[in-house]
VOBA-1610 file (N, C-alpha, C; in pm, whole numbers, padded with zeros to 5 digits, always signed):
BEGIN
Unk+16059+19974+03637Unk+15943+19889+03657Unk+15841+19919+03548Unk+15792+19819+03477Unk+15688+19844+03376Unk+15557+19882+03441Unk+15474+19959+03368Unk+15347+20005+03424Unk+15251+19892+03452Unk+15268+19774+03394Unk+15177+19663+03418Unk+15202+19592+03548Unk+15304+19633+03624Unk+15341+19564+03747Unk+15354+19661+03864Unk+15243+19713+03917Unk+15254+19809+04027Unk+15302+19742+04155Unk+15371+19819+04238Unk+15409+19771+04369Unk+15285+19764+04457Unk+15291+19685+04560Unk+15182+19682+04657Unk+15171+19820+04722Unk+15050+19863+04753Unk+15035+19993+04819Unk+15083+19988+04963Unk+15112+19870+05012Unk+15167+19858+05147Unk+15320+19861+05146Unk+15378+19871+05030Unk+15523+19873+05016Unk+15580+19996+05086Unk+15694+19983+05151Unk+15754+20101+05216Unk+15787+20212+05117Unk+15801+20180+04988Unk+15835+20280+04889Unk+15714+20350+04830Unk+15595+20321+04879Unk+15473+20379+04823Unk+15446+20516+04884Unk+15422+20612+04798Unk+15379+20745+04840Unk+15234+20759+04793Unk+15140+20742+04884Unk+14998+20738+04849Unk+14954+20860+04767Unk+14995+20978+04808Unk+14951+21100+04739Unk+15003+21107+04596Unk+15113+21041+04568Unk+15168+21040+04434Unk+15123+20915+04357Unk+15134+20798+04420Unk+15117+20672+04348Unk+14972+20636+04316Unk+14880+20652+04409Unk+14742+20612+04384Unk+14681+20694+04270Unk+14695+20827+04269Unk+14645+20902+04153Unk+14713+20861+04022Unk+14843+20829+04027Unk+14913+20787+03906Unk+14856+20654+03855Unk+14834+20557+03945Unk+14777+20429+03904Unk+14636+20449+03850Unk+14557+20534+03913Unk+14421+20559+03865Unk+14423+20620+03725Unk+14512+20716+03701Unk+14522+20779+03570Unk+14568+20679+03464Unk+14665+20596+03497Unk+14710+20493+03402Unk+14596+20397+03369Unk+14516+20363+03469Unk+14402+20275+03446Unk+14299+20341+03354Unk+14269+20468+03380Unk+14173+20539+03297Unk+14221+20555+03152Unk+14352+20561+03134Unk+14410+20571+03000Unk+14416+20435+02930Unk+14385+20329+03003Unk+14393+20195+02944Unk+14534+20138+02944Unk+14624+20199+03019Unk+14763+20155+03022Unk+14793+20062+03140Unk+14700+20048+03233Unk+14718+19961+03349Unk+14587+19888+03374Unk+14588+19757+03355Unk+14467+19677+03372Unk+14453+19636+03518Unk+14364+19701+03590Unk+14338+19667+03730Unk+14224+19567+03743Unk+14138+19560+03642Unk+14020+19475+03649Unk+14054+19327+03668Unk+14162+19282+03604Unk+14199+19141+03614Unk+14258+19105+03751Unk+14289+19205+03833Unk+14343+19178+03966Unk+14234+19144+04067Unk+14108+19168+04031Unk+13995+19147+04122Unk+13926+19016+04087Unk+13920+18925+04184Unk+13853+18797+04162Unk+13701+18811+04169Unk+13655+18896+04261Unk+13511+18911+04281Unk+13483+19042+04352Unk+13370+19104+04320Unk+13323+19220+04394Unk+13204+19178+04479Unk+13194+19234+04598Unk+13085+19200+04689Unk+13030+19327+04753Unk+12905+19319+04796Unk+12845+19426+04876Unk+12891+19407+05021Unk+12881+19510+05100Unk+12924+19503+05239Unk+12853+19389+05313Unk+12726+19368+05282Unk+12651+19262+05351Unk+12704+19122+05317Unk+12787+19110+05210Unk+12845+18982+05168Unk+12992+18967+05207Unk+13042+19059+05288Unk+13185+19061+05317Unk+13230+18933+05389Unk+13147+18875+05473Unk+13187+18752+05541Unk+13203+18637+05442Unk+13118+18632+05340Unk+13133+18531+05236Unk+13264+18553+05159Unk+13297+18679+05136Unk+13422+18711+05067Unk+13543+18665+05147Unk+13542+18690+05278Unk+13652+18645+05362Unk+13661+18493+05364Unk+13548+18426+05369Unk+13547+18279+05368Unk+13608+18226+05239Unk+13575+18288+05126Unk+13630+18244+04998Unk+13781+18268+04992Unk+13827+18378+05050Unk+13971+18403+05056Unk+14040+18298+05142Unk+13978+18266+05254Unk+14038+18169+05347Unk+14046+18030+05286Unk+13940+17988+05214Unk+13943+17853+05156Unk+14021+17847+05024Unk+14068+17962+04976Unk+14152+17964+04858Unk+14079+17968+04725Unk+13947+17976+04728Unk+13873+17978+04601Unk+13881+18114+04531Unk+13917+18220+04605Unk+13937+18353+04546Unk+14069+18409+04597Unk+14126+18501+04520Unk+14253+18562+04563Unk+14237+18709+04603Unk+14139+18780+04543Unk+14115+18920+04579Unk+13966+18949+04573Unk+13915+19007+04678Unk+13775+19046+04684Unk+13771+19196+04713Unk+13687+19268+04641Unk+13673+19412+04661Unk+13529+19443+04700Unk+13513+19519+04809Unk+13380+19562+04852Unk+13345+19685+04771Unk+13231+19677+04698Unk+13195+19786+04607Unk+13072+19865+04648Unk+12993+19814+04737Unk+12876+19891+04779Unk+12861+19881+04930Unk+12821+19993+04988Unk+12810+20001+05134Unk+12668+20022+05170
//
């Protein structure tokens, strides 16, 4: 599997203690672009708007960045 195509973290083959740090390190090295996977970042107070956008199909991935 090329480094540009990570498996879903929900995959049965995912080992969180091994894979998440590996993906983070690859990202920090510039070898794995995670930024393009995020459609929008929202604050916790905007999470309902994020879910609405996912439901209506205008966004594909929303990440909550501030609590």
